[in-house]
Each structure stands twice: as C-alpha cells, then as structure tokens.
C-alpha positions in Angstrom: -8.9 51.3 3.3 -12.2 49.6 2.4 -11.1 49.7 -1.2 -7.8 47.9 -0.2 -9.9 45.3 1.6 -12.1 44.7 -1.4 -9.1 44.5 -3.7 -7.5 41.9 -1.4 -10.6 39.8 -1.5 -10.7 39.9 -5.3 -7.1 39.0 -5.5 -7.6 36.1 -3.1 -10.3 34.6 -5.4 -8.2 35.1 -8.5 -5.0 33.5 -6.9 -7.1 30.6 -5.5 -8.6 29.8 -8.8 -5.3 29.9 -10.7 -3.2 27.9 -8.2 -2.7 24.2 -8.8 -4.2 21.7 -6.4 -3.3 18.2 -5.1 -4.7 16.2 -2.3 -1.3 15.4 -0.6 1.7 17.7 -1.1 4.7 16.3 -2.9 7.2 14.9 -0.4 10.9 14.0 -0.5 10.7 10.5 0.8 13.6 8.4 2.0 12.4 5.4 0.0 10.5 4.6 -3.2 9.0 1.6 -4.9 9.0 0.1 -8.3 6.3 -2.4 -9.6 7.1 -4.9 -12.4 4.2 -6.5 -14.3 4.9 -9.4 -16.7 2.7 -11.2 -19.1 0.5 -14.0 -17.7 2.3 -17.3 -17.8 5.7 -15.8 -17.3 8.0 -18.1 -15.3 9.7 -17.2 -12.0 13.1 -17.3 -13.8 12.0 -14.8 -16.4 10.6 -12.5 -13.8 13.8 -12.7 -11.8 15.8 -11.8 -14.9 13.8 -8.6 -15.4 13.9 -7.8 -11.7 17.7 -8.1 -11.6 17.9 -5.9 -14.7 15.9 -3.2 -12.9 17.9 -3.6 -9.7 21.2 -3.1 -11.7 19.9 0.1 -13.1 18.8 1.4 -9.7 22.0 0.4 -7.9 24.1 2.2 -10.5 22.7 5.5 -9.2 24.7 7.3 -6.5 21.4 8.3 -4.7 20.5 4.6 -3.9 21.7 3.0 -0.7 20.0 -0.4 -1.1 17.4 -2.2 -3.1 15.1 -5.0 -1.8 13.4 -7.4 -4.2 10.3 -9.5 -4.1 9.7 -11.7 -7.1 6.7 -13.6 -8.2 6.1 -15.7 -11.4 4.5 -12.9 -13.4 5.2 -9.7 -11.3 7.7 -8.2 -8.9 8.3 -5.4 -6.4 11.4 -3.5 -5.6 11.9 -1.2 -2.6 14.5 1.5 -2.9 16.4 3.0 0.1 17.9 6.5 -0.6 21.1 7.9 0.8 20.8 10.7 3.3 23.3 12.9 1.4 21.6 12.7 -2.0 21.5 15.8 -4.2 18.1 15.4 -5.7 14.6 14.7 -4.3 12.9 11.3 -4.6 10.4 12.8 -7.0 13.1 14.1 -9.3 14.8 10.7 -9.1 11.7 8.9 -10.2 11.0 11.3 -13.0 14.6 10.9 -14.3 14.6 7.1 -14.3 11.1 6.4 -15.6 12.0 6.7 -19.3 15.0 4.4 -18.7 13.0 1.7 -17.0 10.3 1.7 -19.6 12.9 0.7 -22.3 13.1 -2.8 -20.8 11.1 -5.1 -23.1 8.2 -7.5 -22.2 7.5 -5.8 -18.9 5.4 -3.0 -17.5 7.6 -1.1 -15.0 6.5 2.0 -13.1 7.3 3.8 -9.8 4.6 3.4 -7.2 3.0 6.3 -5.4 3.8 4.9 -1.9 2.4 8.1 -0.3 -1.1 7.2 -1.4 -0.8 3.5 -1.7 -3.2 1.6 -3.9 -6.0 4.0 -3.1 -5.3 5.8 -6.3 -6.2 2.8 -8.4 -3.0 2.1 -10.2 -0.4 3.2 -7.7 0.7 5.9 -10.1 0.2 9.7 -9.7 -2.5 9.8 -12.4 -5.3 7.2 -12.4 -8.4 7.7 -14.5 -11.2 5.1 -13.9 -13.6 4.3 -16.7 -16.7 2.1 -15.9 -19.3 0.6 -18.1 -21.3 -2.6 -18.8 -19.9 -3.2 -22.3 -16.4 -4.6 -21.8 -15.4 -4.2 -25.5 -16.6 -0.5 -25.7 -14.8 0.1 -22.3 -11.5 -1.2 -23.7 -11.8 0.8 -26.9 -12.5 4.0 -25.0 -9.5 3.4 -22.7 -7.3 2.8 -25.7 -8.5 6.1 -27.3 -7.8 7.9 -24.1 -4.2 6.5 -23.9 -3.6 7.6 -27.5 -4.8 11.2 -26.8 -2.9 11.4 -23.5 0.4 10.7 -25.3 0.1 14.1 -26.9 0.1 15.9 -23.5 3.2 17.3 -22.1 1.9 17.0 -18.5 1.9 13.2 -18.3 4.5 10.5 -19.1 4.0 6.9 -20.2 0.2 6.6 -20.2 -1.2 3.1 -20.5 -4.2 1.0 -19.7 -3.6 -0.6 -16.3 -6.2 -3.4 -16.6 -5.1 -6.9 -16.2 -3.0 -8.3 -19.1 -4.9 -10.9 -21.2 -3.5 -14.4 -21.0 -3.4 -16.8 -24.0 -6.1 -19.4 -24.0 -7.2 -22.4 -26.1 -10.8 -21.8 -27.2 -12.9 -24.9 -27.7 -16.4 -24.3 -29.2 -18.6 -27.5 -29.4 -20.4 -28.4 -32.6 -23.7 -29.0 -30.9 -25.5 -30.7 -33.8 -22.7 -33.2 -34.6 -22.0 -33.9 -30.9 -25.8 -34.6 -30.4 -25.7 -37.1 -33.3 -22.7 -38.9 -31.9 -24.1 -39.0 -28.3 -21.5 -36.6 -26.8 -22.9 -34.2 -24.1 -21.3 -31.0 -23.1 -20.7 -32.4 -19.6 -18.7 -35.3 -21.1 -16.9 -33.0 -23.4 -15.9 -30.5 -20.6 -14.8 -33.4 -18.3 -12.5 -34.9 -20.9 -10.9 -31.5 -21.7 -10.5 -30.6 -18.0 -8.8 -33.9 -17.1 -6.4 -33.6 -20.0 -5.4 -30.0 -19.4 -5.7 -28.9 -15.8 -6.6 -32.2 -14.2 -9.6 -33.4 -12.4 -10.9 -31.4 -9.4 -9.7 -32.7 -6.0 -13.3 -33.7 -5.0 -13.5 -36.2 -7.9 -9.8 -37.3 -8.0 -8.6 -40.6 -6.6 -6.9 -40.3 -3.2 -3.6 -41.7 -2.0 -4.1 -42.6 1.6 -1.4 -41.7 4.2 -1.5 -42.4 7.9 -2.8 -38.9 8.7 -4.3 -37.6 5.5 -5.4 -38.3 1.9 -3.5 -36.7 -1.0 -5.5 -36.2 -4.2 -4.0 -37.8 -7.3 -4.3 -35.3 -10.2 -3.7 -36.9 -13.7 -3.2 -34.6 -16.7 -1.2 -34.3 -19.9 2.4 -33.3 -19.6 3.4 -29.7 -20.2 5.0 -30.5 -23.5 2.0 -32.4 -24.7 -0.3 -29.5 -23.8 1.7 -27.1 -25.9 0.9 -29.1 -29.0 -2.5 -28.2 -30.3 -2.7 -31.5 -32.3 -2.6 -33.5 -29.1 -5.6 -31.5 -27.8 -7.4 -32.0 -31.1 -6.9 -35.8 -31.1 -8.0 -36.1 -27.4 -10.6 -39.0 -27.3 -14.0 -38.0 -26.0 -16.3 -40.9 -24.9 -19.7 -41.3 -26.6 -23.0 -42.6 -25.3 -22.6 -45.9 -27.2 -19.4 -46.7 -25.3 -16.9 -45.7 -28.0 -14.9 -42.5 -28.5 -14.3 -39.8 -31.1 -11.5 -37.2 -31.5 -12.2 -33.9 -29.9 -11.7 -32.2 -33.3 -14.8 -34.0 -34.6 -17.2 -32.5 -32.1 -15.6 -29.1 -31.4 -13.8 -26.2 -33.1 -10.3 -25.6 -31.5 -8.5 -22.3 -31.8 -6.2 -19.9 -29.9 -7.5 -16.8 -28.1 -7.0 -14.6 -25.1 -9.0 -13.8 -22.0 -8.7 -11.7 -18.8 -7.0 -13.1 -15.7 -9.4 -11.3 -13.4 -12.6 -9.2 -13.8 -12.7 -5.9 -11.9 -16.0 -4.2 -11.1 -17.1 -0.9 -9.5 -20.7 -0.5 -8.5 -21.6 -3.7 -10.4 -20.0 -2.4 -13.6 -16.8 -3.4 -15.3 -13.9 -0.9 -14.7 -10.6 -0.1 -16.4 -7.9 2.2 -15.1 -5.7 4.4 -17.3 -2.5 5.3 -15.4 0.3 7.8 -16.1 3.2 9.5 -14.4 3.6 13.3 -14.0 6.1 15.2 -16.0 8.9 17.0 -14.1 7.5 20.1 -12.3 3.9 19.4 -13.1 1.2 19.3 -10.3 -1.6 16.8 -10.5 -4.4 19.3 -10.9 -2.7 20.7 -14.1 -2.4 17.2 -15.6 -5.9 16.2 -14.6 -7.4 19.4 -16.2 -5.6 18.7 -19.4 -6.8 15.1 -19.5 -10.4 16.1 -19.0 -10.2 18.6 -21.8 -9.3 15.8 -24.3 -12.0 15.0 -26.9 -12.6 11.5 -25.6 -13.2 12.7 -22.1 -15.5 15.5 -23.2 -17.7 13.1 -25.2 -17.6 9.7 -23.5 -19.5 7.1 -25.4 -23.0 6.2 -24.1 -22.6 3.5 -21.5 -19.1 4.6 -20.4 -18.7 6.9 -17.4 -15.9 8.4 -15.4 -16.3 8.6 -11.6 -13.8 10.0 -9.1 -11.9 7.3 -7.4 -9.3 7.1 -4.6 -7.4 10.4 -4.1 -9.7 12.3 -6.4 -12.8 11.1 -4.5 -11.1 12.0 -1.2 -10.3 15.5 -2.5 -13.9 16.1 -3.5 -15.1 15.0 -0.1 -12.7 17.3 1.6 -13.8 20.3 -0.4 -17.5 19.5 0.2 -16.9 19.2 3.9 -15.0 22.5 4.0 -17.8 24.2 2.1 -20.1 23.1 4.9 -17.9 23.5 7.9 -16.5 26.9 7.3 -19.8 28.8 6.7 -21.3 26.9 9.7 -18.5 28.0 11.9 -18.7 31.6 10.7 -22.4 31.8 11.3 -22.0 30.3 14.8 -19.4 33.0 15.7 -21.6 35.7 14.2 -24.6 34.6 16.3 -22.4 34.6 19.5 -21.1 38.2 18.7 -24.6 39.5 18.1 -25.7 38.2 21.5 -22.6 39.7 23.2 -22.5 43.1 21.4 -26.3 43.6 21.1 -25.5 44.8 17.6 -25.9 43.4 14.1 -23.7 45.4 11.8 -20.5 45.5 14.0 -20.3 41.7 14.1 -20.5 41.8 10.3 -17.1 43.7 10.4 -15.6 40.9 12.4 -16.9 38.3 9.9 -15.7 40.4 7.0 -12.2 40.4 8.4 -12.1 36.6 8.0 -11.9 37.0 4.2 -8.6 38.8 4.7 -6.9 35.8 6.2 -6.1 33.6 3.2 -4.7 36.4 1.0 -1.2 36.4 2.6 -1.1 32.7 2.9 -1.8 32.2 -0.9 0.9 34.8 -1.7 3.3 32.9 0.4 2.5 29.6 -1.4 3.0 31.3 -4.8 6.3 32.7 -3.8 7.5 29.4 -2.4 6.3 27.5 -5.4 3.9 25.2 -3.4 0.3 24.2 -4.4 -3.0 23.9 -2.7 -3.3 20.7 -0.7 -5.0 19.3 2.4 -2.4 20.8 4.9 -3.0 24.2 3.2 -6.7 24.1 4.0 -5.9 23.0 7.6 -3.7 26.1 7.9 -6.4 28.4 6.5 -8.8 27.1 9.2 -6.2 28.0 11.8 -5.9 31.4 10.2 -9.6 32.1 10.4 -9.6 31.7 14.2 -6.6 33.9 14.7 -7.8 36.7 12.5 -11.3 36.6 14.0 -9.7 37.0 17.5 -7.6 40.0 16.3 -10.7 41.7 15.0 -12.7 41.0 18.1 -10.0 42.6 20.3 -10.1 45.8 18.4 -13.9 46.2 18.1 -14.6 45.1 21.6 -12.3 47.7 23.1 -13.7 50.4 20.8 -17.2 49.6 21.9 -16.2 49.7 25.6 -14.6 53.1 25.1 -17.6 54.5 23.4 -19.8 53.2 26.2 -17.7 55.2 28.6 -18.4 58.4 26.7 -15.5 58.6 24.3 -16.1 59.8 20.7 -16.0 57.4 17.9 -12.7 58.6 16.5 -11.0 58.6 19.9 -12.3 55.1 20.8 -11.0 53.7 17.5 -7.6 55.3 17.9 -7.3 54.1 21.5 -8.4 50.6 20.5 -5.6 50.5 17.9 -3.1 51.8 20.4 -4.0 49.5 23.3 -4.7 46.3 21.3 -1.9 46.5 18.8 0.6 45.1 21.3 -1.3 41.8 22.1 -2.2 41.3 18.5 1.4 41.7 17.3 2.7 39.5 20.2 0.3 36.8 19.2 1.3 37.1 15.5 5.0 36.9 16.3 4.6 33.9 18.7 2.5 32.0 16.1 4.8 32.8 13.3 7.9 31.8 15.2 6.3 28.5 16.1 5.4 27.8 12.5 8.9 28.5 11.1 10.3 25.0 11.8 7.2 23.5 10.1 7.5 25.7 7.1 11.3 24.9 6.7 10.6 21.1 6.9 13.1 20.5 9.5 11.4 17.3 10.7 11.6 13.8 9.1 8.1 14.0 7.5 7.9 17.8 7.8 7.6 18.1 4.0 3.9 17.0 4.4 3.3 19.8 6.9 5.4 22.5 5.2 2.6 24.0 3.2 0.5 24.4 6.4 3.4 26.4 8.0 3.9 28.5 4.9 0.2 29.5 4.6 -0.1 30.3 8.3 3.0 32.4 8.4 2.1 34.4 5.2 -1.5 34.7 6.3 -0.6 35.9 9.8 1.8 38.5 8.7 -0.3 40.1 6.0 -3.7 39.7 7.8 -2.3 41.4 10.9 -1.4 44.5 9.0 -4.7 44.5 7.1 -6.6 43.9 10.3 -5.0 46.9 12.1 -5.8 49.2 9.1 -9.0 47.9 7.6 -11.0 46.8 10.6 -11.0 50.3 12.3 -12.0 51.9 9.1 -14.8 49.4 8.5 -16.0 49.7 12.1 -16.2 53.5 11.8 -18.5 53.1 8.8 -20.5 50.4 10.5 -21.0 52.5 13.6 -22.2 55.4 11.4 -24.7 53.1 9.6 -26.0 51.8 13.0 -26.5 55.4 14.3 -28.6 56.2 11.2 -30.6 52.9 11.0 -30.8 52.3 14.7 -33.4 55.0 15.5 -35.5 54.1 12.5 -35.6 50.4 13.5 -36.2 51.3 17.1 -39.1 53.5 16.3 -40.5 50.7 14.1 -40.3 48.3 17.0 -41.9 50.9 19.5 -44.8 51.7 17.2 -45.7 47.9 16.8 -49.0 47.2 18.6 -48.5 44.1 20.8 -51.2 41.8 21.8 -52.5 40.4 25.1 -51.9 43.6 27.1 -48.2 44.2 26.4 -48.8 47.9 25.5 -47.8 48.9 29.1 -44.4 47.3 28.6 -44.0 49.1 25.2 -44.8 52.5 26.8 -42.2 51.9 29.6 -39.3 51.7 27.2 -37.5 55.1 27.3 -37.5 57.2 24.1 -34.2 58.4 22.7 -34.8 60.6 19.7 -31.1 61.4 19.6 -30.2 57.9 18.5 -28.0 56.9 21.4 -29.7 54.0 23.1 -29.2 52.9 26.6 -26.8 50.2 25.5 -24.4 52.7 23.8 -24.3 54.5 20.5 -26.2 52.9 17.7 -27.8 50.1 19.8 -31.0 48.8 18.2 -32.2 46.7 21.0 -34.2 48.1 24.1 -32.5 48.0 27.4 -33.7 45.5 30.1 
C-alpha cells in the first residue's frame, strides 16, 4: 500500500506538469465584443462603413440575437448578444469568425477578451509585452516576433498592437540660412502653427458674448493644408520686417509619427497580440511563443516582463507556494501537541499529497485545464483529506491507549470511522455536482473547481482508507523502536541548576511503552 501511495504521488507530479494552465477557465459567455481600429485620420463616415460591414457579417449568423455599435472617427466597438438556443459556444463562434473579419481591408478587427478586460494589454487572449529604451530596436524586435509567431499553429493573426502611426508633415529648419535672414525658431514655429492647427486659445483673439468669450481660431482651410506647395510658400516674418517663403528657411517633407507614447516602468513598451487557435489552451501557446528564437535571444536593451493576466498568474502561484506549506506546518504543529507524537502526525501530513491525484485525473478526463478555480478546489481538498486521516489515526491511538493491540486498533478504526468518512465524501460530492455540471448562469467559471473536488474526494477517500492505516502501522513500529532510544537520551542528559531530582523522578520503562501510550517519546506530567 505504501508503494501505491508513492506511485500516486509520482503520477500527481507528472500529470500536473503535463496539464495546460490558464488563469481563468474558458467560459461560454452570453455576449462577446469586437474592436475595430482604423488608421489615424479616418473620418467618422469611413469608420461607420467598416462597422456596418462587420455588423452585417455578425447578424448573418444564426447564433446572434443582436449587435450594438459604438463608432468613433478612427475606431469602433461592437457588442454581440447571443441567442440562448445556439449550438456552439461563444469561444467557437469567435474562432470561426476571426479569419472572416480579418479579410476586411484597411482595418484591424479582433474579438475582445471581455472576461479579462484590458488587463491583458491588448484585449486579446495572447498579449506579449516588450519594453526597452530604444524605440526603433523595440519595433524591429516586435516585428520579428510577429513574423515568427505566424509559423505557429497555436496562434491566429499575430500583430503588433502598438498605436498606428499617423502621417505627418516634417519641417526641419535650415538654421544657418534662417539666422542670416533673421528668422528665429520661435517665429518659424508660430507661423507654421497658425497656418496648420491655428493659434492656441490663450493667444487667440476673443469674440465677446454676454456670458463668455469665444476664442477665434484662424487657420488654412482643409483643402489648402492638403497641398504641400501652400505650406512651402507660407510667408515667415523676418527680423527686418519683411517675409520669406517657408521653403527658403526649412526643409519640408512627409513622414509619420506615433499618436501616443506608452511606457512601462519609464521604458517604451509595445504589445504583440494574437488569438488562440481552436482547441488550444493559453499555456500551450505561450510555451510555444517563448521557445521562438527571438524570445530566446532578445536583443540587449529589450526585455519581456509578465503583464496583466500573466502577472496575476505568477502572483497566484507564488502565494500558493507560501500559503500551502505554511498551513501544512501549522496543522502539523497542532497535531504534535495533541498526540504527543512526531511520526504519526507525519502520516496525516503525508495523506495530503494524495488529495490532488483524483482531481487531476478528473480534469484530464473532462478535458479541462489548470486554472484559479482548480487551485481553490485543491485547497478545499487538503482540508477534507486531512480531516479523514485525523479521524482514523486519532481513533486508533485511543484504542491502543485502552490496551488494544496495534492490528486490532487499526482494524477497529477503519470499521468505526469509515462511515463518517464516506458520509462526508458523499455529501460533499453531491453538493459539488451542480457546480461541476455548470448548471448556473456563470457556472462555467466554477466548473473546474467542482470537477477537481469531486474527483479528488472520491479517489482520496479510497486511498485514505487503505494507505493511511498501513502507513500508521509502520509509523507506530518506528516510534516503538526509536522512542526508547530517544527517551534514554533525554533521561541521561545532565540538567543544570539542581534539576537532577526531577530527572530521577521520571519512571523508567525499558519495554518502550511510555505512560502516554505505545511509542510515546515525551515524559508524562
């Protein structure tokens, strides 16, 4: 039986390492979202045309009940309401329509991960954040990552999710010639600003009304601003009172620039987003991405830090690695104080490692992955399994204290304590069945927790009733052999300050059965 327990522990570790992991389990939502990103400078009418095209594709699907639109000049959002009688899940719906929506030209269209919000960086299932101080190197690295991600079967439509660059007119002053003509950079910039975007409100003339003043902004018309020759012939005042064309004192050309600059810990950042392929869990896709050459050898000055859901998942695992051992040590300390034993409480703690085995098997059979609800269920299992083991060992120790033999005490403990253990297991399993079957509205989030609790309870109950008695019999034998030796070592210790009398008053028991029962290593009070 000890061999069965060791094999169960090894299988638990193997299955846990091979299972995919995600922070939140995949849910079948009643709604979904689509984000549309247009090029900077796109008019409201152009954005509306693309949004209507997306809405027509969505409304043609039988699973969609309604679509709500929100349109802005260069982006848009659509909210999809699903029918209750649809045949496919919301995730399958998004996976099926993603390639179709990406065929629409001049727009970035992607389903949004409403479950995690924008905490994932891009609103898509996969978000890789790259940070660095060199913006050019950062963009090149992100572009290489996108190219390599396109060769992975686990992800769909990878792309850089940084802000689209907008077209700009670049005006670079000829400082030497401008100085000779008496044109300062302040005069040059003021002339350009007034002609293109208009004077700032603080400096503009005001039109006085009865209750307020309205700034009067003067600038070139939109058609005139589209002609580069009008900008080049813009008169710029000189220090002598005359004027010269802008093209005389500056180089004029077209270029592009970012609409916003994003930073993370005082460094520029860029996101690379992607969707998951059908049937792929996030951990599998993330592992494949981090094995790519560009991620294995990031250029100097470019780093990848966990962000959003990935950061939360690491924090959760770190907290669990601290909380679970701390709880186990606390329970062990309490059992040592109650039993006046050391080795027997180790049997109780060893039984805790049997708890996750059945739960992980249930997850594998049901096709679910590790997630936060699974770890919550495992914490519940640890408490229940520890209780079952304590019931068995505590009863056996009481029987042995009444004079029963080791074998008879263990058999009687299994006979008397099997009923409350099985009753607890049946009650807890029945209570978790609705959760595991996802009968509630948002029950899909809690379904993995119910699955791991049911599987863990059923198998751990069987293993506890078989392995714990066998382990306790071995532990009790070890205590009977080591107890007298340790006790003799304590009794031959020479105390200080006149405590020899108290040492001599402790009864000697060469047979090994101390006053507190068989195998006790602590002196009686």
